[in-house]
C-alpha positions in Angstrom: -31.2 26.7 -9.4 -28.2 27.0 -7.1 -28.9 23.8 -5.1 -26.8 20.7 -5.5 -28.2 17.7 -7.4 -26.7 15.7 -4.6 -29.9 16.2 -2.6 -33.4 15.3 -3.6 -35.3 17.5 -1.2 -34.9 20.6 -3.3 -38.2 22.5 -3.4 -38.1 23.3 -7.2 -37.1 19.7 -8.0 -40.0 18.3 -6.0 -42.4 20.8 -7.7 -41.0 19.9 -11.1 -41.7 16.2 -10.5 -45.1 17.0 -9.0 -46.0 18.8 -12.2 -45.3 15.7 -14.2 -47.1 13.3 -11.8 -50.2 15.5 -11.7 -50.4 16.0 -15.5 -49.6 19.7 -15.4 -46.5 19.0 -17.5 -46.1 16.8 -20.6 -42.4 17.4 -21.0 -39.6 17.8 -18.4 -36.6 19.6 -19.6 -33.3 19.7 -17.8 -29.9 21.3 -18.5 -28.1 18.0 -18.1 -28.8 14.8 -16.2 -25.7 15.3 -14.0 -27.2 18.7 -12.9 -30.5 17.0 -12.3 -29.3 14.4 -9.8 -25.9 13.4 -8.4 -27.4 10.4 -6.4 -27.1 7.9 -9.2 -29.4 4.9 -9.4 -31.4 6.0 -6.2 -32.9 9.0 -7.9 -32.7 7.7 -11.4 -35.2 5.0 -10.5 -37.6 7.6 -9.0 -37.3 9.8 -12.1 -37.9 6.8 -14.4 -41.1 6.1 -12.5 -42.2 9.7 -13.0 -41.3 9.6 -16.7 -43.1 6.3 -17.2 -46.1 7.3 -15.1 -45.6 4.4 -12.6 -46.4 4.2 -8.9 -43.1 4.0 -7.0 -44.5 1.4 -4.6 -46.2 -1.0 -7.0 -44.6 -0.3 -10.3 -48.1 -0.1 -11.9 -49.1 2.5 -14.4 -51.0 5.3 -12.6 -50.6 8.2 -15.0 -49.7 9.0 -18.5 -45.9 9.1 -19.3 -44.1 12.3 -19.7 -41.2 13.1 -21.9 -37.8 13.9 -20.3 -35.2 15.8 -22.4 -31.9 17.4 -21.7 -30.3 20.0 -23.9 -27.5 17.6 -24.8 -29.8 15.2 -26.7 -31.0 12.8 -24.1 -34.7 12.0 -24.9 -37.0 9.5 -23.1 -38.6 8.8 -26.5 -35.5 7.0 -27.5 -36.5 3.8 -25.6 -33.8 1.5 -24.2 -31.0 3.8 -25.5 -32.5 6.6 -23.3 -32.7 4.3 -20.2 -29.1 3.1 -20.5 -27.7 6.6 -21.1 -29.9 8.1 -18.3 -28.8 5.6 -15.7 -25.1 5.7 -16.8 -25.1 9.5 -16.7 -26.7 9.5 -13.3 -24.2 7.0 -11.9 -21.3 8.9 -13.5 -22.6 12.1 -11.8 -22.7 10.3 -8.5 -19.2 9.1 -8.8 -18.0 12.5 -9.8 -19.7 14.0 -6.8 -17.9 11.6 -4.5 -14.5 12.3 -6.2 -15.1 16.1 -5.8 -16.0 15.6 -2.1 -12.9 13.6 -1.5 -10.6 16.1 -3.2 -12.1 18.9 -1.2 -11.7 17.0 2.1 -8.1 16.3 1.2 -7.4 19.9 0.2 -9.0 21.2 3.5 -7.0 18.7 5.6 -3.7 19.7 3.8 -4.4 23.4 4.3 -5.2 22.9 7.9 -2.1 20.9 8.6 0.0 23.6 6.9 -1.7 26.3 9.0 -3.5 27.8 6.0 -7.0 29.2 5.8 -9.4 27.2 3.6 -11.2 30.2 2.2 -14.6 31.6 2.3 -15.8 34.3 4.7 -13.6 34.5 7.7 -15.4 33.8 11.0 -16.4 36.9 13.0 -13.5 37.9 15.2 -10.9 37.0 12.5 -9.7 38.3 9.2 -7.9 36.5 6.4 -4.4 37.8 5.7 -1.6 36.7 3.5 0.5 33.9 5.0 3.9 35.0 6.2 5.6 32.8 3.6 3.4 34.3 0.9 1.6 31.0 0.2 -2.1 31.3 0.7 -3.9 32.9 3.6 -4.1 32.5 7.3 -6.5 33.8 9.9 -5.5 36.7 12.2 -7.5 37.9 15.2 -9.4 41.1 14.6 -9.0 42.7 18.0 -12.1 44.9 17.8 -14.3 42.1 16.8 -12.7 39.7 19.3 -13.4 42.2 22.1 -17.0 42.4 21.0 -17.3 38.6 21.2 -15.8 38.5 24.7 -18.2 41.2 25.8 -21.1 39.3 24.2 -20.1 36.2 26.1 -19.9 38.1 29.4 -23.3 39.6 28.8 -24.9 36.3 28.1 -23.3 34.7 31.2 -24.6 37.6 33.2 -28.2 36.8 32.1 -28.8 39.0 29.1 -30.9 37.6 26.3 -29.5 37.2 22.8 -31.9 39.9 21.6 -30.5 42.3 24.1 -26.9 41.4 23.2 -27.8 41.9 19.5 -29.2 45.4 20.3 -26.0 46.2 22.2 -23.8 45.2 19.2 -25.9 47.4 16.9 -25.8 50.3 19.3 -22.0 50.0 19.5 -21.7 50.1 15.7 -20.5 46.5 15.3 -21.5 45.2 11.9 -22.2 41.5 11.2 -20.7 39.9 8.1 -23.8 38.5 6.4 -26.7 40.6 7.6 -27.6 44.3 7.7 -27.6 44.3 11.5 -27.3 42.0 14.4 -30.2 39.9 15.5 -30.7 36.8 17.6 -30.4 34.7 14.4 -27.3 36.5 13.3 -25.7 35.8 16.6 -26.3 32.0 16.5 -25.4 31.5 12.9 
């Protein structure tokens, strides 16, 4: 949940497949194939091996098959119809992912060229403000945070550890954006 189907090294996804391979699951249920994987044929083939109980190296049957269903009606018990729909949906999802990536890159490039902020949490030392022309946001230096950053750099260059610098930030009342307090990890992220 919450991790892109564009990557196969998702812990819950790996556990889900392991349950099927080991016989702990008889049925695999997914919301939709395009949410399951966005890598197309690459992962579709791996999933078909799991569903059919085949060894991915040899293609030989090594375990009993499991049933794969999605809530939109895809069912591995529908034979060739299932395989065709499954592979097509996986490839459509891959193509959609690539189109989304390209649109996002183009939008980010266009915003950067126009001097606009792309969105999300502003980096520490900046704040997002309305653009002077009223179209979108730009970044503006937050003087207090920028001064803290300059002081941190000076402290590190003078031999202070990151842990000591984090303690200094906390003692001075500077608040990080994504953590309760400053730590070595918060400084480097």
